[in-house]
C-alpha positions in Angstrom: 3.8 -14.3 36.4 2.5 -10.8 35.7 0.8 -10.4 32.4 2.2 -7.7 30.0 0.0 -4.9 28.9 -0.9 -4.4 25.2 1.4 -1.4 25.0 4.4 -3.4 26.3 3.7 -6.4 24.0 3.6 -4.4 20.7 6.3 -1.9 21.5 8.2 -1.2 18.3 10.3 1.8 19.2 12.6 2.5 22.2 12.7 5.6 24.4 14.8 7.4 21.8 12.3 6.8 19.0 14.4 4.1 17.3 13.1 0.7 16.2 13.7 -2.0 18.8 15.9 -5.0 17.9 12.8 -7.1 17.6 11.3 -4.7 15.1 14.4 -4.7 13.0 14.6 -8.5 13.1 11.0 -8.7 12.0 11.7 -6.3 9.1 14.6 -8.6 8.0 16.7 -6.6 5.6 13.9 -4.2 4.6 15.2 -1.1 6.2 18.0 1.5 5.6 20.2 3.3 8.1 21.5 6.7 7.1 24.5 7.7 9.3 24.1 10.9 11.2 26.4 12.8 13.6 27.6 10.9 16.6 26.6 7.5 15.3 22.9 8.2 15.6 21.4 7.6 12.2 17.9 7.8 10.6 16.3 4.5 10.1 13.8 4.2 7.2 11.6 1.1 7.4 10.6 -0.4 4.0 7.3 -2.1 5.1 5.5 -1.5 1.9 5.4 -4.5 -0.5 6.1 -2.2 -3.4 9.3 -0.9 -1.9 10.4 -4.5 -1.2 10.0 -5.7 -4.8 11.8 -2.6 -6.0 14.7 -3.3 -3.6 14.8 -6.9 -4.8 15.0 -5.8 -8.4 11.7 -7.4 -9.4 10.4 -4.2 -10.9 12.3 -1.4 -12.7 12.3 2.3 -12.1 9.7 3.0 -14.8 7.3 0.4 -13.3 7.9 1.9 -9.8 7.1 5.4 -11.1 4.0 4.1 -12.7 2.9 2.5 -9.4 3.5 5.8 -7.6 1.4 7.6 -10.2 -1.4 5.0 -9.9 -1.4 5.4 -6.1 -1.3 9.2 -6.5 -4.5 9.1 -8.6 -6.1 6.6 -6.2 -5.4 8.7 -3.1 -6.2 12.2 -4.6 -9.3 10.8 -6.1 -10.6 10.0 -2.7 -10.7 6.3 -3.3 -9.0 5.4 -0.1 -12.1 6.1 2.0 -12.5 8.3 5.0 -12.1 7.9 8.7 -15.3 8.9 10.3 -16.6 9.0 13.8 -19.9 7.3 14.8 -22.7 9.4 16.0 -24.5 7.2 18.5 -27.6 9.3 18.4 -28.1 8.6 14.7 -27.0 5.0 14.4 -29.8 4.0 12.0 -30.2 7.4 10.3 -28.8 7.9 6.8 -27.2 11.2 5.8 -28.5 11.7 2.3 -26.7 15.0 1.9 -23.2 13.5 2.3 -23.1 11.8 -1.2 -19.8 10.0 -0.3 -19.6 8.3 -3.7 -19.4 11.7 -5.6 -16.2 13.6 -6.2 -16.0 16.7 -4.0 -13.9 18.8 -6.3 -12.9 19.1 -9.9 -9.4 17.9 -9.0 -10.8 14.8 -7.3 -13.0 14.1 -10.4 -9.8 14.4 -12.6 -7.9 11.9 -10.4 -10.9 9.5 -10.4 -11.1 9.6 -14.2 -7.4 8.8 -14.5 -7.6 6.0 -12.0 -10.7 4.5 -13.8 -8.9 4.7 -17.1 -6.0 2.8 -15.7 -8.2 0.2 -14.1 -10.1 -0.3 -17.3 -6.9 -0.8 -19.3 -5.5 -3.2 -16.7 -8.5 -5.6 -16.5 -9.5 -7.6 -13.5 -6.6 -9.7 -12.4 -3.7 -7.3 -12.9 -5.9 -4.4 -11.8 -6.7 -6.2 -8.5 -3.1 -7.0 -7.8 -1.9 -3.5 -8.6 -4.6 -2.0 -6.4 -4.0 -4.5 -3.5 -0.2 -4.3 -3.5 0.4 -0.6 -4.4 -2.5 1.2 -2.8 -3.8 -1.1 0.0 -0.3 -2.5 0.7 -1.5 -6.1 1.0 1.2 -8.8 1.0 1.7 -10.8 -2.2 0.8 -14.1 -0.7 -2.6 -12.8 0.5 -3.4 -11.0 -2.7 -2.5 -14.1 -4.7 -4.6 -16.3 -2.5 -7.6 -14.0 -3.1 -7.2 -14.8 -6.8 -7.5 -18.5 -6.1 -3.9 -19.7 -5.8 -3.6 -22.4 -3.1 -0.2 -22.2 -1.6 2.1 -19.3 -0.6 4.9 -19.8 -3.2 2.3 -20.1 -6.0 0.3 -17.1 -4.8 3.4 -14.9 -4.4 4.8 -15.8 -7.8 1.5 -15.2 -9.5 1.0 -11.9 -7.7 4.5 -10.6 -8.6 4.1 -11.6 -12.2 0.7 -9.9 -12.4 2.1 -6.8 -10.7 5.1 -6.7 -13.1 2.7 -7.0 -16.1 0.3 -4.4 -14.8 2.9 -1.8 -13.9 4.6 -2.3 -17.3 1.3 -1.6 -19.0 0.7 1.4 -16.8 4.1 2.8 -17.7 3.3 2.4 -21.4 -0.1 4.0 -20.9 1.3 7.1 -19.2 4.5 7.3 -21.4 6.9 6.8 -18.5 
């Protein structure tokens, strides 16, 4: 039997750019289809854990807006990191002029300040869950396990509860 290439095994869109039936089945009910002309609609995948809890009604619109604002400050503060290429001629050399930990602009410094204020107010456990789920898009089970919960239902329940609490406190902090 011929072995499939990597591109054939992970194909998630068909020739028309639509998700394959396997991709839709994997997403379960976490996608929306907007009808277009001629029966061809736009399919929006809801892969983000934050979108999933909003759709299930586990967080309200105020908490969702607080999460988006938190992610906004995280992203525009440059906290997401950078994608860099590797210079093989300088593998062991350090670039002392890059100062990657410093804010590059005043706007970035402002967003970092707001992000740090939010993290300080949240504390460790809710802060970790909000960062992991909202910004890094880590699934609830994995985020809960990193906090020490042993099984998936426990980890998920704890992570959802901590997320709800954290987002509620962020909404109050920012007056949403």
